[in-house]
C-alpha positions as a printed Julia matrix, in Angstrom:
250×3 Matrix{Float64}:
 71.95  -73.6   -87.72
 71.65  -77.38  -87.69
 68.69  -79.07  -86.04
 68.55  -77.63  -82.56
 66.94  -78.05  -79.19
 64.19  -75.47  -78.74
 63.69  -74.69  -75.08
 60.57  -73.04  -73.7
 61.42  -70.89  -70.69
 58.39  -69.93  -68.63
 59.29  -66.72  -66.84
 55.94  -66.0   -65.14
 52.16  -66.27  -65.35
 49.12  -64.16  -64.62
 45.35  -64.1   -64.74
 44.17  -61.54  -67.3
 41.0   -60.48  -69.06
 40.27  -62.85  -71.93
 39.65  -60.0   -74.36
 43.31  -58.93  -74.12
 44.26  -62.06  -76.04
 41.13  -62.71  -78.13
 39.6   -59.66  -79.77
 36.27  -58.62  -78.16
 35.82  -62.16  -76.8
 34.59  -62.92  -73.27
 35.33  -59.47  -71.79
 35.4   -59.66  -68.02
 36.2   -63.37  -68.05
 39.54  -64.23  -66.46
 42.05  -66.39  -68.3
 45.41  -67.73  -67.17
 48.28  -66.9   -69.48
 51.99  -67.75  -69.36
 54.94  -65.53  -70.2
 57.63  -67.28  -72.23
 60.87  -66.72  -74.0
 62.71  -69.28  -76.1
 66.25  -70.58  -76.48
 67.56  -72.37  -79.57
 70.68  -74.41  -78.77
 72.99  -76.19  -81.2
 76.67  -77.09  -80.75
 76.93  -75.03  -77.56
 75.68  -71.88  -79.27
 72.44  -70.17  -78.32
 69.92  -67.89  -80.01
 67.17  -66.35  -77.92
 63.73  -65.43  -79.16
 62.75  -62.61  -76.8
 64.3   -62.18  -73.35
 61.56  -62.33  -70.74
 61.81  -59.82  -67.9
 63.3   -59.37  -64.41
 60.99  -60.5   -61.58
 60.57  -56.96  -60.24
 59.41  -55.7   -63.64
 56.91  -58.53  -63.89
 55.58  -58.06  -60.37
 55.05  -54.35  -61.03
 52.94  -55.34  -64.04
 50.85  -57.93  -62.19
 52.73  -61.1   -63.14
 53.09  -63.88  -60.56
 55.46  -66.79  -59.91
 58.24  -64.85  -61.62
 61.64  -66.47  -62.25
 64.58  -64.46  -63.57
 65.65  -65.18  -67.16
 69.24  -65.61  -65.99
 68.17  -68.35  -63.57
 66.11  -70.08  -66.26
 69.05  -70.09  -68.66
 71.29  -71.59  -65.98
 68.78  -74.44  -65.67
 69.61  -75.4   -69.26
 73.33  -74.76  -68.72
 73.44  -71.59  -70.81
 75.3   -68.53  -69.58
 74.4   -65.09  -71.0
 77.81  -64.89  -72.73
 76.88  -67.96  -74.8
 73.92  -66.14  -76.32
 75.19  -64.98  -79.7
 71.92  -63.55  -81.0
 68.6   -62.29  -79.66
 65.58  -62.0   -81.96
 62.91  -59.72  -80.52
 59.43  -60.56  -81.77
 58.51  -57.02  -80.68
 59.36  -54.51  -77.96
 56.54  -54.95  -75.45
 57.8   -55.11  -71.87
 57.25  -58.83  -71.41
 59.35  -59.68  -74.47
 62.3   -57.29  -74.27
 62.99  -56.23  -70.68
 66.1   -58.35  -69.97
 68.44  -57.13  -72.7
 70.93  -55.89  -70.11
 71.88  -59.53  -69.56
 73.24  -59.74  -73.12
 75.56  -56.77  -73.76
 77.69  -58.68  -76.28
 74.84  -60.29  -78.23
 73.54  -59.21  -81.63
 69.93  -58.05  -81.16
 67.54  -58.16  -84.1
 64.51  -55.85  -84.2
 62.36  -54.51  -87.01
 62.96  -50.93  -88.21
 59.23  -50.15  -87.99
 59.24  -51.15  -84.32
 62.05  -48.72  -83.56
 60.44  -46.01  -85.69
 57.23  -46.36  -83.7
 58.84  -45.8   -80.3
 60.43  -42.62  -81.72
 57.21  -41.31  -83.25
 54.94  -38.59  -81.85
 52.17  -41.17  -81.33
 54.3   -42.93  -78.75
 53.87  -40.01  -76.35
 50.25  -41.06  -75.75
 49.66  -43.45  -72.82
 47.36  -45.59  -74.94
 50.2   -46.1   -77.42
 53.01  -46.86  -74.97
 51.31  -48.67  -72.08
 52.64  -52.12  -73.0
 56.2   -50.97  -73.67
 59.09  -50.68  -71.18
 59.92  -47.38  -69.51
 61.38  -44.68  -71.77
 64.78  -44.8   -70.08
 65.04  -48.5   -70.88
 63.98  -47.94  -74.5
 66.68  -45.26  -74.88
 69.22  -47.73  -73.48
 68.01  -50.4   -75.89
 68.52  -48.17  -78.92
 72.09  -47.38  -77.88
 73.21  -50.99  -77.48
 76.16  -51.74  -79.78
 74.66  -55.06  -80.84
 71.4   -53.69  -82.25
 70.75  -54.97  -85.78
 67.88  -53.24  -87.55
 65.82  -55.42  -89.91
 63.53  -54.02  -92.58
 61.45  -57.01  -93.64
 62.36  -60.71  -93.58
 65.88  -61.87  -92.78
 67.76  -65.13  -92.29
 69.37  -64.57  -88.89
 71.33  -67.81  -88.85
 71.27  -70.66  -91.38
 67.68  -71.96  -91.34
 66.47  -69.44  -88.73
 64.29  -66.7   -90.22
 62.79  -63.55  -88.76
 59.63  -62.83  -90.76
 57.89  -59.5   -90.45
 54.14  -59.66  -89.8
 53.07  -56.43  -88.1
 49.57  -56.25  -86.68
 50.13  -56.66  -82.97
 52.76  -53.91  -83.13
 54.19  -52.14  -86.21
 57.28  -54.35  -86.24
 55.98  -57.65  -84.87
 57.85  -60.6   -86.33
 57.72  -64.36  -86.06
 60.67  -66.76  -86.04
 60.7   -69.8   -88.33
 63.2   -72.58  -87.62
 63.37  -74.52  -90.89
 65.41  -77.48  -89.65
 62.91  -78.23  -86.87
 59.83  -77.04  -88.82
 58.79  -74.85  -85.89
 57.31  -71.35  -86.03
 57.49  -69.21  -82.89
 54.56  -66.88  -83.39
 55.09  -64.37  -80.58
 52.04  -62.18  -80.03
 51.01  -62.34  -83.68
 49.16  -65.39  -82.34
 49.06  -65.4   -78.52
 46.65  -68.36  -78.15
 45.77  -71.45  -80.19
 42.2   -70.16  -80.33
 43.37  -67.19  -82.42
 44.31  -69.59  -85.2
 41.33  -71.87  -84.8
 38.77  -69.05  -85.03
 40.64  -66.52  -87.21
 40.49  -64.28  -84.17
 43.17  -61.6   -83.67
 44.58  -60.9   -80.25
 42.88  -58.09  -78.38
 45.94  -55.8   -78.34
 46.96  -54.61  -81.78
 48.32  -51.74  -83.83
 46.41  -52.75  -86.97
 43.38  -55.04  -87.1
 43.84  -55.56  -90.85
 47.47  -56.58  -90.44
 46.56  -58.83  -87.5
 44.01  -60.74  -89.59
 46.4   -60.96  -92.54
 49.17  -62.25  -90.26
 46.96  -65.07  -88.99
 46.2   -66.11  -92.57
 49.92  -66.08  -93.42
 50.66  -68.2   -90.36
 48.02  -70.76  -91.29
 49.51  -71.07  -94.78
 53.01  -71.78  -93.47
 54.47  -75.27  -93.15
 55.5   -76.06  -89.6
 54.43  -76.38  -86.01
 52.98  -73.03  -84.91
 53.76  -72.14  -81.3
 51.61  -69.33  -79.82
 53.11  -66.71  -77.55
 51.13  -66.97  -74.3
 49.03  -70.13  -74.32
 49.52  -72.44  -71.3
 48.76  -75.35  -73.64
 52.17  -74.78  -75.24
 53.83  -75.8   -71.98
 51.48  -78.75  -71.49
 52.45  -80.08  -74.92
 56.16  -79.68  -74.27
 58.54  -82.27  -72.95
 58.76  -80.82  -69.43
 62.1   -80.75  -67.65
 60.72  -78.91  -64.62
 57.96  -76.45  -63.75
 59.52  -73.69  -65.84
 61.47  -75.44  -68.6
 60.22  -77.49  -71.52
 61.46  -78.66  -74.91
 59.49  -78.47  -78.14
 59.63  -82.05  -79.31
 57.23  -84.53  -80.84
 53.91  -82.71  -80.78
 51.52  -81.51  -83.43
 49.47  -78.31  -83.36
């Protein structure tokens, strides 16, 4: 993929406990976070990183100011049929709940992420609380476009899915070589995670989470956290929900 426009699509926001996003830090202190997904556009073709979620799903989970992913894509003149590929950083509800909009797209997810939702551990509420409903997960696994990754993979020329783990078993980041941008997903939800070597507060493996942060810091490129409102403030804003990653430094 040649150098592309990287759109930030802000699907919702919420006020949440700080310790959800910074491990054992400021418990009980409220922090505003944003929910994003991302669209890479070049020559009329689009790749999504995550999908966001329908407003009803977000409202049921406590999100506010929700805008549908379909509406956000229309704001940048992208129809769902133009989305050739979807890279899921992981399967938590806020990252994967709008796949029904993209029945003809190729959908890339790590094998270990799919294995986890089929494991006996997933029957425990503490293990599945941040994932979509089981019916939706069954639907996801049956989609004809599902492409199972086992490790790192070049999804499109210069666009890499890189397995990190930590936050979830199959968490992955997306590196766009031509733009020197790294979409970190929830491997690094806030800038403070990088600055203080501080994992997010929701994780599958603390060891993998710490290792992932060190890998991120060693990479060349602009690291873009998954939920930090500062991401949107740094962007070239087109409106209250759409921005472009252009001309900033982390």
